[in-house]
N, C-alpha and C positions, 0 to 999 in steps of 0.2 A: 400736414396730414392729408392723404388723398383718398382714404376709404373710411368706411364705418369702423373697420378694425384692421390694423396693420401689424403684422408680425414684427416684433422688435428684437434686434440682436446687438444694439449699440448701447453706449453708456447712457444711463438715465440722468439727464441734467435737471430733471424736474418738469412739471407741467402745470398749466393753469387749471386748477381743479374746479373752477367755475364752468369749464367747458368739457373736460375729459376726466376719465379715471382709468386706472390700469387694472387689468384682471389677468389671471392665469388661464390659458386654454386647457380645457379638460383633456387629461390623458396625454399631455405633451409637456415638453420642457420650456415652451414658449410663453411669453406674455404679450399682451396687446393693449393698445389704447382704444377706448371707445368713447363716443360722445355721450354726455349725460342725458341728452334729449334730442329729438330730431331737429328742433330749432337751433340748438347748439351746433349740431352737425352741419346745418346749412350755413351758419355763421362762419364756421371753419372753412367750408368750401369757398364762400364769398371772399375770404381773406386773400385768396390767390390772385395774382396780378391779372390773369386772363383765363378764359376758358381753355385756350391752347396750352398754357402752362400747366393748368390742372390736368388736362388730358394727357400730357406728356408724362407727368408724375404717375398718374394712374396706370398708364401702359407699362412704365418701367417696373412698378411694383407687381403688376399683374403677371408680366412675363417671368419674373423671378419665381413667383409662387406656382404658376401653372406648370413650369418646367421642373420644379423641385419636387422633393419627396414628402410633400405635405399630405395630410389626410384628405379623403374624398369630401368630408364635410367642409373643411377649410376651402378647398377648391370650388365646391358648389356654392358656398356663400359669397366667395369673391366673384364668381361668374355672374351671380345675380346683381351684385353691386356694379360690376364693370359694365354689363350690358345696359342696365337702366340709366347709368350715368352717361354713357356715350350717347344713348338716344336723347337724353335731356340736353346734352351739349349740341349735338348735330342737328336735332330737330327735323329729322326726316327718316322715313322708313321705306324699304323696298322688300316686302315680304311676299314670297310665293308660297301660299299655304296649300298643302296637299292633303289627300285622304289616304285610305288604306291601299287603294289601287296605285301601282307604280306607273302612272301615266305622266306624259310630259306636260299636259295642261294643268295648271293649278286650279283648285276649287275656288280660291279667292286670290286675286293679285292686288295686294295692298301696297300701293305706291303713292305716298303722300308726304307733303310738308306738314310738320306738326306746328300748327299756328298758335296753339296755346298749351302751356304746361300747368297742370293743376296738381299740387301736392296736398295731401290731407292726412290728418292724424286719426287715430282710432281704427276700429275694425268694421266700419259701416260705409257711409257715403261722405263726400265733401260737404262741408258746411256752407261754402260760398255758392253763389249762383253760377250756373254753368251756361256758357254761350254755345248753344247747340248749332249755331250757324258756322262754327269753326271746327276744323279737325283738331282734336284735343288729346293730349297725352296725360293720362291719369296715373299718378304715382303714389301708392300708399306708403306712408312713412313708418307704419307699424311693421316690425320684423315678423309679426305673427298674423299678418293679414290673411284671412282664410282663402285658400284656393288659388290665388293669382298673385303675380308680382307686379304687373302693370296692365293697364287697359288703354285702348285707342278707340276714340269715337271718330268714325268716318262719316262726316256730315253730308258728303255727296251721296253715298249709298244708304245712309241712315242705318248703319250697322255698328254695333259695339263689339270689338274684339277683346277678349280677356285672355291674357297669356300667363302660363305657368312655366317658369324656367327650371329645368332639371338636367342633371347629369347622372342621377341615380336611376334605380329601377322605377319605371312608371307606376307599377303597382304600389310602391311605397307612397306615392302621392295621390292615389285615388281617394283616400279618406279626406284629405285636405280639399281636393277638387270637389268632392261631394258636398262639403260644407258650403261651397259657393253655389253649386248648381242644384241644391236640394229642391225637391218638388213640394215646397211649402209656400204659403202666401207671404210669409215674412223672410223668405230666403234672400240672400244677397242678389242672386240673379234677377229676382222679381223687383227688388229695390232699384237696381241699376236700370232695368227696363222702364220702370216708372219715371226715373230721373230723366232718361233720354227720350221719353214719350214714344216708346216703341213696344212691340210685342216681345214676349220672352224669347221667342224663336229667333229674334234678330240679335240676341246676345250670343256671340260665337266664341266658344271656349277652344283654345289652341295650345297644344304642347309645344314649347320652345325647347328643342332637344337635339341631341346628336343624330346623325343620319341612320344609324343602325337600330334606332328605337322602334321604328315602325314594325320590324319583324318580331320584336319582343312584346309588343302591345297586343292583347287579345280582343280588345274592344273594337268592333267593326265600324263604329261611327266616329272614331277619333280623327281629329285634324292636327296637322303638324306644321311647324316651320322649322326646317332643319338648318342649324347654324354651324358654320365651319369652325368657329372658336370652340363650341361645345364638343364638336367631333374630335378636335385636337386634344382637348382636355381629357375626353373619355379614352382616347388612344393611350394617353400617358397613364391613366388610372389602370387600364387593362394590362398595359405593359408591366406596371408595378405589381399587379395581382399575379401575373404570370411568373414573374421573378420570385415572388413570395412562395408560390406553389412549388416551383422547382426547388427552392431551399428547404421547404417542408418535406418534400419527397426525399431529398438528399439526407436530411436528418433522420428520417425513418429508416432509410437504408443503413446508415451508420449505426443506428441503435440496434437494428436486427443483427448486424455484423458483430457489434459489441457483445450482444447476448450470446451469440454463437461462440465467440472467443472468450467467454466468461470475464468480460471486462465490465466493471461496474458502470452502469449507465449514468448515474448521478455524477461521477467523476468526469465522464465524457462531456456532459453538458457544461460543466464548469470550464 
């Protein structure tokens, strides 16, 4: 098993229910295996012979789903898992973070080796002590963690970057983002700032998104890291939407013609 959830289309020979269970994906004919707990998920990942073997499996499954006619939700969830897992394995980042202005110079150039990986449960902060002298990759294991998918502490510049991965409309994620950045003393952004011993302004929220999202986002202070993988996924999604739109228009034309010719529309649909 290479992901939190893998589409299954093969014979079910059974599974170890101490680690996984099978569920049906909403509004589809597919079923999937999911780990019963983040610790079980990690145990499954650790069972692979090497990081490279696990990475190869992940890429094989990801390419099948990204290029297939799966829902936007399935592709979006897989993109989140794929990106965070690759970062965890490779332990390095090279992110040119830009703003609303389409300039060549990035606002931040985050090029670092990830010296420490900290995974944590729940929807707040890690329980363990954090070594602020090392560049750290923070990975929430909760699928409902508010506002962000991962965080990177840059110990050299004393900045904490909080990333939200999305292939959907940015507006759909504003509410979740606001739960992280809320202007309250008990908000997550303030808790993270306190943990890292920095001011709130040093916590940098970044959209991890396809290239065309800058033009769709109306917020003037947004920051982005444009990812080629997400750009590819979005092109696949938009191509599928375009084909669906053509089919719908064709059906409308046929229905209008049917009405003109006194053909029963219900029979045509069948």
